[in-house]
C-alpha positions as YAML, in Angstrom:
chain: A
units: angstrom
residues:
- id: 1
  name: UNK
  ca: [-5.34, 7.78, 34.76]
- id: 2
  name: UNK
  ca: [-2.36, 9.23, 36.57]
- id: 3
  name: UNK
  ca: [1.30, 8.51, 36.06]
- id: 4
  name: UNK
  ca: [1.80, 6.90, 39.50]
- id: 5
  name: UNK
  ca: [-1.17, 4.57, 38.84]
- id: 6
  name: UNK
  ca: [0.31, 3.43, 35.49]
- id: 7
  name: UNK
  ca: [3.73, 2.89, 37.08]
- id: 8
  name: UNK
  ca: [2.08, 0.75, 39.80]
- id: 9
  name: UNK
  ca: [0.22, -1.19, 37.13]
- id: 10
  name: UNK
  ca: [3.31, -1.86, 35.06]
- id: 11
  name: UNK
  ca: [5.19, -2.85, 38.24]
- id: 12
  name: UNK
  ca: [2.48, -5.36, 38.97]
- id: 13
  name: UNK
  ca: [2.54, -6.75, 35.43]
- id: 14
  name: UNK
  ca: [6.31, -7.12, 35.41]
- id: 15
  name: UNK
  ca: [6.61, -8.80, 38.83]
- id: 16
  name: UNK
  ca: [3.36, -10.79, 38.99]
- id: 17
  name: UNK
  ca: [2.19, -9.85, 42.49]
- id: 18
  name: UNK
  ca: [1.26, -6.90, 44.62]
- id: 19
  name: UNK
  ca: [4.04, -7.63, 47.12]
- id: 20
  name: UNK
  ca: [6.75, -7.89, 44.49]
- id: 21
  name: UNK
  ca: [5.49, -4.77, 42.73]
- id: 22
  name: UNK
  ca: [5.64, -2.82, 46.01]
- id: 23
  name: UNK
  ca: [9.19, -4.02, 46.68]
- id: 24
  name: UNK
  ca: [10.23, -3.20, 43.08]
- id: 25
  name: UNK
  ca: [8.76, 0.35, 43.22]
- id: 26
  name: UNK
  ca: [9.74, 1.11, 46.82]
- id: 27
  name: UNK
  ca: [6.11, 1.52, 47.89]
- id: 28
  name: UNK
  ca: [3.83, -0.13, 50.41]
- id: 29
  name: UNK
  ca: [1.50, -2.90, 49.34]
- id: 30
  name: UNK
  ca: [-1.39, -0.76, 50.37]
- id: 31
  name: UNK
  ca: [-0.27, 2.02, 47.97]
- id: 32
  name: UNK
  ca: [0.05, -0.39, 45.02]
- id: 33
  name: UNK
  ca: [-3.31, -1.99, 45.79]
- id: 34
  name: UNK
  ca: [-4.97, 1.44, 46.01]
- id: 35
  name: UNK
  ca: [-3.49, 2.50, 42.66]
- id: 36
  name: UNK
  ca: [-4.76, -0.68, 40.95]
- id: 37
  name: UNK
  ca: [-8.28, -0.26, 42.44]
- id: 38
  name: UNK
  ca: [-8.31, 3.38, 41.33]
- id: 39
  name: UNK
  ca: [-7.52, 2.30, 37.77]
- id: 40
  name: UNK
  ca: [-10.26, -0.30, 37.86]
- id: 41
  name: UNK
  ca: [-12.71, 2.27, 39.14]
- id: 42
  name: UNK
  ca: [-11.66, 4.88, 36.57]
- id: 43
  name: UNK
  ca: [-12.02, 2.37, 33.70]
- id: 44
  name: UNK
  ca: [-15.06, 0.66, 35.20]
- id: 45
  name: UNK
  ca: [-13.54, -2.67, 34.23]
- id: 46
  name: UNK
  ca: [-11.77, -5.62, 36.02]
- id: 47
  name: UNK
  ca: [-8.07, -5.61, 35.28]
- id: 48
  name: UNK
  ca: [-6.82, -8.53, 37.39]
- id: 49
  name: UNK
  ca: [-8.01, -11.79, 38.90]
- id: 50
  name: UNK
  ca: [-6.38, -12.52, 42.25]
- id: 51
  name: UNK
  ca: [-5.39, -16.07, 43.11]
- id: 52
  name: UNK
  ca: [-3.16, -18.08, 45.44]
- id: 53
  name: UNK
  ca: [-0.27, -17.82, 43.03]
- id: 54
  name: UNK
  ca: [-0.51, -14.13, 42.38]
- id: 55
  name: UNK
  ca: [-2.59, -12.19, 39.92]
- id: 56
  name: UNK
  ca: [-3.73, -12.94, 36.36]
- id: 57
  name: UNK
  ca: [-4.53, -10.21, 33.86]
- id: 58
  name: UNK
  ca: [-7.96, -9.98, 32.29]
- id: 59
  name: UNK
  ca: [-8.40, -9.14, 28.69]
- id: 60
  name: UNK
  ca: [-8.94, -5.54, 29.76]
- id: 61
  name: UNK
  ca: [-5.74, -5.73, 31.72]
- id: 62
  name: UNK
  ca: [-3.76, -6.94, 28.72]
- id: 63
  name: UNK
  ca: [-5.07, -4.07, 26.65]
- id: 64
  name: UNK
  ca: [-4.22, -1.48, 29.36]
- id: 65
  name: UNK
  ca: [-0.66, -2.92, 29.57]
- id: 66
  name: UNK
  ca: [0.00, -2.34, 25.93]
- id: 67
  name: UNK
  ca: [-1.19, 1.28, 26.03]
- id: 68
  name: UNK
  ca: [0.43, 1.98, 29.42]
- id: 69
  name: UNK
  ca: [3.82, 0.86, 28.17]
- id: 70
  name: UNK
  ca: [3.48, 3.16, 25.17]
- id: 71
  name: UNK
  ca: [2.46, 6.08, 27.33]
- id: 72
  name: UNK
  ca: [5.54, 5.62, 29.51]
- id: 73
  name: UNK
  ca: [7.76, 5.39, 26.44]
- id: 74
  name: UNK
  ca: [6.29, 8.66, 25.09]
- id: 75
  name: UNK
  ca: [6.79, 10.47, 28.40]
- id: 76
  name: UNK
  ca: [10.40, 9.29, 28.50]
- id: 77
  name: UNK
  ca: [10.86, 10.54, 24.93]
- id: 78
  name: UNK
  ca: [9.50, 13.96, 25.96]
- id: 79
  name: UNK
  ca: [12.01, 14.06, 28.79]
- id: 80
  name: UNK
  ca: [14.87, 13.24, 26.37]
- id: 81
  name: UNK
  ca: [13.69, 15.90, 23.83]
- id: 82
  name: UNK
  ca: [13.55, 18.59, 26.51]
- id: 83
  name: UNK
  ca: [16.98, 17.58, 27.80]
- id: 84
  name: UNK
  ca: [18.36, 17.81, 24.28]
- id: 85
  name: UNK
  ca: [16.79, 21.27, 23.70]
- id: 86
  name: UNK
  ca: [18.31, 22.51, 26.98]
- id: 87
  name: UNK
  ca: [21.75, 21.27, 25.92]
- id: 88
  name: UNK
  ca: [21.84, 18.05, 27.88]
- id: 89
  name: UNK
  ca: [23.69, 14.91, 26.84]
- id: 90
  name: UNK
  ca: [20.91, 12.38, 27.15]
- id: 91
  name: UNK
  ca: [19.12, 10.88, 24.18]
- id: 92
  name: UNK
  ca: [18.20, 7.37, 23.21]
- id: 93
  name: UNK
  ca: [17.01, 5.87, 19.92]
- id: 94
  name: UNK
  ca: [16.21, 2.26, 18.99]
- id: 95
  name: UNK
  ca: [15.55, 1.21, 15.43]
- id: 96
  name: UNK
  ca: [15.29, -1.98, 13.39]
- id: 97
  name: UNK
  ca: [16.90, -2.21, 9.92]
- id: 98
  name: UNK
  ca: [16.67, -4.86, 7.21]
- id: 99
  name: UNK
  ca: [19.82, -6.70, 6.05]
- id: 100
  name: UNK
  ca: [19.76, -4.66, 2.83]
- id: 101
  name: UNK
  ca: [20.09, -1.54, 4.92]
- id: 102
  name: UNK
  ca: [22.67, -2.64, 7.52]
- id: 103
  name: UNK
  ca: [24.85, -4.03, 4.80]
- id: 104
  name: UNK
  ca: [24.49, -0.92, 2.67]
- id: 105
  name: UNK
  ca: [23.89, 2.64, 3.86]
- id: 106
  name: UNK
  ca: [24.01, 2.01, 7.66]
- id: 107
  name: UNK
  ca: [27.64, 3.06, 8.25]
- id: 108
  name: UNK
  ca: [27.09, 6.39, 6.49]
- id: 109
  name: UNK
  ca: [23.81, 6.87, 8.34]
- id: 110
  name: UNK
  ca: [25.55, 6.38, 11.72]
- id: 111
  name: UNK
  ca: [28.35, 8.76, 10.70]
- id: 112
  name: UNK
  ca: [25.83, 11.51, 9.86]
- id: 113
  name: UNK
  ca: [23.85, 10.82, 13.06]
- id: 114
  name: UNK
  ca: [26.99, 11.06, 15.24]
- id: 115
  name: UNK
  ca: [27.79, 14.46, 13.82]
- id: 116
  name: UNK
  ca: [24.37, 15.67, 15.00]
- id: 117
  name: UNK
  ca: [24.13, 13.73, 18.27]
- id: 118
  name: UNK
  ca: [27.56, 12.41, 19.32]
- id: 119
  name: UNK
  ca: [26.46, 11.35, 22.82]
- id: 120
  name: UNK
  ca: [23.09, 9.77, 22.09]
- id: 121
  name: UNK
  ca: [22.57, 6.11, 23.01]
- id: 122
  name: UNK
  ca: [21.86, 4.05, 19.91]
- id: 123
  name: UNK
  ca: [20.42, 0.53, 19.59]
- id: 124
  name: UNK
  ca: [19.95, -1.34, 16.30]
- id: 125
  name: UNK
  ca: [18.01, -4.57, 15.80]
- id: 126
  name: UNK
  ca: [17.69, -6.76, 12.70]
- id: 127
  name: UNK
  ca: [14.51, -5.75, 10.91]
- id: 128
  name: UNK
  ca: [12.75, -9.02, 10.09]
- id: 129
  name: UNK
  ca: [9.06, -8.05, 9.90]
- id: 130
  name: UNK
  ca: [7.69, -10.69, 12.27]
- id: 131
  name: UNK
  ca: [9.99, -9.18, 14.93]
- id: 132
  name: UNK
  ca: [9.44, -5.54, 13.94]
- id: 133
  name: UNK
  ca: [5.66, -5.44, 14.36]
- id: 134
  name: UNK
  ca: [5.45, -6.42, 18.11]
- id: 135
  name: UNK
  ca: [8.52, -4.30, 18.90]
- id: 136
  name: UNK
  ca: [6.83, -1.23, 17.44]
- id: 137
  name: UNK
  ca: [3.61, -1.97, 19.30]
- id: 138
  name: UNK
  ca: [5.21, -2.20, 22.70]
- id: 139
  name: UNK
  ca: [7.69, 0.66, 22.19]
- id: 140
  name: UNK
  ca: [10.82, -1.51, 22.21]
- id: 141
  name: UNK
  ca: [11.90, 0.25, 18.98]
- id: 142
  name: UNK
  ca: [11.04, 3.76, 17.77]
- id: 143
  name: UNK
  ca: [10.85, 2.93, 14.07]
- id: 144
  name: UNK
  ca: [12.01, 0.46, 11.49]
- id: 145
  name: UNK
  ca: [13.65, 0.81, 8.09]
- id: 146
  name: UNK
  ca: [11.97, -2.13, 6.48]
- id: 147
  name: UNK
  ca: [10.04, -3.50, 3.51]
- id: 148
  name: UNK
  ca: [6.60, -4.42, 4.86]
- id: 149
  name: UNK
  ca: [3.68, -5.82, 2.89]
- id: 150
  name: UNK
  ca: [0.47, -3.76, 2.52]
- id: 151
  name: UNK
  ca: [-1.33, -6.16, 4.89]
- id: 152
  name: UNK
  ca: [1.30, -5.57, 7.57]
- id: 153
  name: UNK
  ca: [0.94, -1.82, 7.45]
- id: 154
  name: UNK
  ca: [-2.79, -1.69, 7.93]
- id: 155
  name: UNK
  ca: [-4.30, 1.24, 9.88]
- id: 156
  name: UNK
  ca: [-2.03, 0.74, 12.88]
- id: 157
  name: UNK
  ca: [1.18, 1.93, 11.28]
- id: 158
  name: UNK
  ca: [2.52, 4.74, 9.04]
- id: 159
  name: UNK
  ca: [4.83, 3.85, 6.18]
- id: 160
  name: UNK
  ca: [6.97, 6.29, 4.24]
- id: 161
  name: UNK
  ca: [8.29, 4.67, 1.09]
- id: 162
  name: UNK
  ca: [11.83, 5.69, 0.19]
- id: 163
  name: UNK
  ca: [12.95, 3.21, -2.48]
- id: 164
  name: UNK
  ca: [11.61, 0.41, -4.70]
- id: 165
  name: UNK
  ca: [13.77, -2.72, -4.49]
- id: 166
  name: UNK
  ca: [14.01, -5.20, -7.35]
- id: 167
  name: UNK
  ca: [14.11, -8.84, -6.44]
- id: 168
  name: UNK
  ca: [16.69, -11.26, -7.90]
- id: 169
  name: UNK
  ca: [17.69, -14.89, -7.52]
- id: 170
  name: UNK
  ca: [21.31, -15.52, -6.68]
- id: 171
  name: UNK
  ca: [23.61, -18.51, -6.38]
- id: 172
  name: UNK
  ca: [27.24, -19.13, -5.54]
- id: 173
  name: UNK
  ca: [29.88, -18.39, -8.09]
- id: 174
  name: UNK
  ca: [30.35, -21.37, -10.39]
- id: 175
  name: UNK
  ca: [26.89, -22.79, -9.76]
- id: 176
  name: UNK
  ca: [25.80, -25.18, -12.58]
- id: 177
  name: UNK
  ca: [22.57, -23.15, -13.08]
- id: 178
  name: UNK
  ca: [24.20, -19.71, -13.03]
- id: 179
  name: UNK
  ca: [23.03, -19.06, -16.60]
- id: 180
  name: UNK
  ca: [19.48, -20.39, -16.19]
- id: 181
  name: UNK
  ca: [16.73, -18.20, -17.75]
- id: 182
  name: UNK
  ca: [13.52, -20.15, -17.03]
- id: 183
  name: UNK
  ca: [11.81, -20.72, -13.68]
- id: 184
  name: UNK
  ca: [11.24, -24.40, -14.45]
- id: 185
  name: UNK
  ca: [15.05, -24.88, -14.49]
- id: 186
  name: UNK
  ca: [15.23, -23.82, -10.80]
- id: 187
  name: UNK
  ca: [12.17, -25.59, -9.38]
- id: 188
  name: UNK
  ca: [14.02, -28.77, -8.38]
- id: 189
  name: UNK
  ca: [16.86, -26.87, -6.67]
- id: 190
  name: UNK
  ca: [17.09, -26.44, -2.94]
- id: 191
  name: UNK
  ca: [16.03, -22.97, -1.77]
- id: 192
  name: UNK
  ca: [16.83, -21.04, 1.40]
- id: 193
  name: UNK
  ca: [13.88, -19.07, 2.67]
- id: 194
  name: UNK
  ca: [12.60, -17.07, 5.65]
- id: 195
  name: UNK
  ca: [8.92, -18.01, 5.67]
- id: 196
  name: UNK
  ca: [7.31, -16.18, 8.60]
- id: 197
  name: UNK
  ca: [4.07, -14.36, 7.70]
- id: 198
  name: UNK
  ca: [4.80, -11.15, 5.86]
- id: 199
  name: UNK
  ca: [8.38, -12.02, 4.94]
- id: 200
  name: UNK
  ca: [9.79, -11.38, 1.47]
- id: 201
  name: UNK
  ca: [10.05, -15.08, 0.79]
- id: 202
  name: UNK
  ca: [6.46, -15.76, 1.84]
- id: 203
  name: UNK
  ca: [5.41, -13.06, -0.63]
- id: 204
  name: UNK
  ca: [7.48, -14.62, -3.34]
- id: 205
  name: UNK
  ca: [5.84, -18.03, -2.86]
- id: 206
  name: UNK
  ca: [2.43, -16.37, -2.98]
- id: 207
  name: UNK
  ca: [3.39, -14.76, -6.24]
- id: 208
  name: UNK
  ca: [4.63, -18.07, -7.66]
- id: 209
  name: UNK
  ca: [1.35, -19.74, -6.59]
- id: 210
  name: UNK
  ca: [-0.82, -17.03, -8.15]
- id: 211
  name: UNK
  ca: [1.19, -17.17, -11.35]
- id: 212
  name: UNK
  ca: [0.40, -20.90, -11.55]
- id: 213
  name: UNK
  ca: [4.03, -21.80, -11.64]
- id: 214
  name: UNK
  ca: [5.54, -24.91, -10.04]
- id: 215
  name: UNK
  ca: [6.47, -24.45, -6.44]
- id: 216
  name: UNK
  ca: [10.03, -25.13, -5.24]
- id: 217
  name: UNK
  ca: [10.43, -28.77, -4.28]
- id: 218
  name: UNK
  ca: [12.91, -28.33, -1.43]
- id: 219
  name: UNK
  ca: [13.06, -25.44, 1.01]
- id: 220
  name: UNK
  ca: [15.47, -24.90, 3.93]
- id: 221
  name: UNK
  ca: [13.69, -22.60, 6.40]
- id: 222
  name: UNK
  ca: [15.76, -20.18, 8.44]
- id: 223
  name: UNK
  ca: [15.27, -16.88, 10.26]
- id: 224
  name: UNK
  ca: [18.52, -14.95, 9.90]
- id: 225
  name: UNK
  ca: [20.25, -13.33, 6.99]
- id: 226
  name: UNK
  ca: [23.65, -14.66, 8.06]
- id: 227
  name: UNK
  ca: [22.52, -18.30, 7.83]
- id: 228
  name: UNK
  ca: [20.82, -17.68, 4.44]
- id: 229
  name: UNK
  ca: [23.83, -16.05, 2.83]
- id: 230
  name: UNK
  ca: [26.45, -18.37, 4.27]
- id: 231
  name: UNK
  ca: [24.61, -21.49, 3.21]
- id: 232
  name: UNK
  ca: [23.86, -20.17, -0.29]
- id: 233
  name: UNK
  ca: [27.51, -19.21, -0.94]
- id: 234
  name: UNK
  ca: [28.78, -22.59, 0.22]
- id: 235
  name: UNK
  ca: [26.29, -24.94, -1.37]
- id: 236
  name: UNK
  ca: [24.06, -25.27, -4.45]
- id: 237
  name: UNK
  ca: [21.06, -23.74, -2.66]
- id: 238
  name: UNK
  ca: [19.41, -20.65, -4.18]
- id: 239
  name: UNK
  ca: [18.32, -17.45, -2.49]
- id: 240
  name: UNK
  ca: [15.93, -14.60, -3.49]
- id: 241
  name: UNK
  ca: [17.10, -11.19, -2.23]
- id: 242
  name: UNK
  ca: [17.06, -7.49, -3.20]
- id: 243
  name: UNK
  ca: [19.04, -6.73, -6.32]
- id: 244
  name: UNK
  ca: [20.84, -3.95, -4.43]
- id: 245
  name: UNK
  ca: [22.96, -6.62, -2.79]
- id: 246
  name: UNK
  ca: [25.06, -6.61, -5.99]
- id: 247
  name: UNK
  ca: [26.20, -3.10, -5.01]
- id: 248
  name: UNK
  ca: [27.49, -4.17, -1.59]
- id: 249
  name: UNK
  ca: [31.03, -5.54, -1.23]
- id: 250
  name: UNK
  ca: [32.20, -8.20, -0.42]
- id: 251
  name: UNK
  ca: [28.73, -9.80, -0.88]
- id: 252
  name: UNK
  ca: [28.56, -8.86, -4.54]
- id: 253
  name: UNK
  ca: [31.81, -10.74, -5.18]
- id: 254
  name: UNK
  ca: [30.49, -13.98, -3.69]
- id: 255
  name: UNK
  ca: [27.44, -14.56, -5.90]
- id: 256
  name: UNK
  ca: [26.07, -14.61, -9.44]
- id: 257
  name: UNK
  ca: [22.65, -13.31, -10.40]
- id: 258
  name: UNK
  ca: [20.64, -15.88, -12.30]
- id: 259
  name: UNK
  ca: [19.29, -14.12, -15.44]
- id: 260
  name: UNK
  ca: [15.66, -15.24, -15.15]
- id: 261
  name: UNK
  ca: [13.34, -13.99, -17.92]
- id: 262
  name: UNK
  ca: [10.49, -13.21, -15.56]
- id: 263
  name: UNK
  ca: [9.42, -10.38, -13.30]
- id: 264
  name: UNK
  ca: [9.67, -11.08, -9.60]
- id: 265
  name: UNK
  ca: [7.68, -9.02, -7.02]
- id: 266
  name: UNK
  ca: [9.33, -5.79, -5.96]
- id: 267
  name: UNK
  ca: [9.63, -4.48, -2.38]
- id: 268
  name: UNK
  ca: [9.07, -0.98, -1.02]
- id: 269
  name: UNK
  ca: [11.80, 0.04, 1.43]
- id: 270
  name: UNK
  ca: [10.95, 2.80, 3.85]
- id: 271
  name: UNK
  ca: [10.35, 4.10, 7.39]
- id: 272
  name: UNK
  ca: [7.70, 2.27, 9.39]
- id: 273
  name: UNK
  ca: [6.34, 3.61, 12.74]
- id: 274
  name: UNK
  ca: [3.21, 3.55, 14.84]
- id: 275
  name: UNK
  ca: [0.51, 5.85, 13.47]
- id: 276
  name: UNK
  ca: [-0.02, 9.01, 15.50]
- id: 277
  name: UNK
  ca: [3.10, 8.46, 17.65]
- id: 278
  name: UNK
  ca: [5.61, 11.27, 17.11]
- id: 279
  name: UNK
  ca: [9.27, 10.25, 17.14]
- id: 280
  name: UNK
  ca: [11.65, 11.66, 19.75]
- id: 281
  name: UNK
  ca: [14.12, 14.30, 18.66]
- id: 282
  name: UNK
  ca: [16.90, 11.64, 18.56]
- id: 283
  name: UNK
  ca: [14.78, 9.12, 16.65]
- id: 284
  name: UNK
  ca: [13.62, 11.73, 14.13]
- id: 285
  name: UNK
  ca: [17.24, 12.82, 13.58]
- id: 286
  name: UNK
  ca: [18.25, 9.17, 12.87]
- id: 287
  name: UNK
  ca: [15.28, 8.63, 10.61]
- id: 288
  name: UNK
  ca: [16.17, 11.74, 8.58]
- id: 289
  name: UNK
  ca: [19.70, 10.37, 7.98]
- id: 290
  name: UNK
  ca: [18.16, 7.16, 6.63]
- id: 291
  name: UNK
  ca: [15.96, 9.25, 4.31]
- id: 292
  name: UNK
  ca: [18.98, 11.15, 3.00]
- id: 293
  name: UNK
  ca: [21.22, 8.11, 2.45]
- id: 294
  name: UNK
  ca: [18.53, 5.86, 0.98]
- id: 295
  name: UNK
  ca: [17.32, 8.71, -1.20]
- id: 296
  name: UNK
  ca: [20.85, 9.22, -2.49]
- id: 297
  name: UNK
  ca: [21.35, 5.53, -3.32]
- id: 298
  name: UNK
  ca: [18.05, 5.56, -5.21]
- id: 299
  name: UNK
  ca: [19.30, 8.52, -7.31]
- id: 300
  name: UNK
  ca: [16.55, 10.79, -6.08]
- id: 301
  name: UNK
  ca: [16.08, 13.52, -3.50]
- id: 302
  name: UNK
  ca: [13.95, 13.20, -0.41]
- id: 303
  name: UNK
  ca: [11.44, 15.92, -1.37]
- id: 304
  name: UNK
  ca: [9.33, 13.69, -3.72]
- id: 305
  name: UNK
  ca: [9.04, 11.06, -1.03]
- id: 306
  name: UNK
  ca: [7.78, 13.65, 1.46]
- id: 307
  name: UNK
  ca: [5.37, 14.96, -1.08]
- id: 308
  name: UNK
  ca: [3.89, 11.45, -1.59]
- id: 309
  name: UNK
  ca: [3.50, 11.16, 2.19]
- id: 310
  name: UNK
  ca: [1.72, 14.51, 2.42]
- id: 311
  name: UNK
  ca: [-0.59, 13.67, -0.45]
- id: 312
  name: UNK
  ca: [-1.49, 10.33, 1.28]
- id: 313
  name: UNK
  ca: [-2.36, 12.24, 4.45]
- id: 314
  name: UNK
  ca: [-4.55, 14.69, 2.60]
- id: 315
  name: UNK
  ca: [-6.36, 11.86, 0.86]
...
């Protein structure tokens, strides 16, 4: 497969027709058609089904699209790396970070990164796992600083653990159950949870179920940290979150930790990326700043974390 063929293919996928792809790429329709046919011949597989309303991708076509996009992303990263090495000003990095990270170490991470790469383009997304996984797959983001479950990591991704996060239950200041110590005292309360597959709150409910404890009676489902936190601090609803939030102002001044006498499931915070896909120079530089800052907040150096990663690879 050649670069011009993949560009023609992605142009077809994005525009939906040979004619539109040709116009988008500045090529003739015959050139785009030839490139697509060459791809089908090279793969010995049908990639599209032509119809009166344009083209439809086959299952093989969908699979090619995923890998073709990643290949173009990697080629662009190579161009950026070479430009950086030669003293150029270009560089682009996109990462996703959990609320725990963007409310905590993120400003210091950005400050460190800017000292190394003051002119690089930087994009940051909120790192909710259901959004992170597809973004990593299609190359929209380079890596995530997140707390995935074991099932989410699988064989497709590499995860470098940097810090273990304790889970706590919090409520607004002055909440009538601020001194509760037993789970049964909280069951009838209203809870705010993000319940997409793989989320922290889905994991918490699985833990409660497996522990044969009563399930929360009322749950308000949401999908953003801002809604969760704002509603919890202005109502009697409860929220489970990383205990490190007590170290972040002004958030720590808005809540009380409920002193439950039970162990809640912990989270592993770390760097998540596609397996076998090297990061660009800019992305690796940003990831290293996260390692340094998160390692410092966890009262440990980065060397042990790297050693664990190396041992895992050797195993």
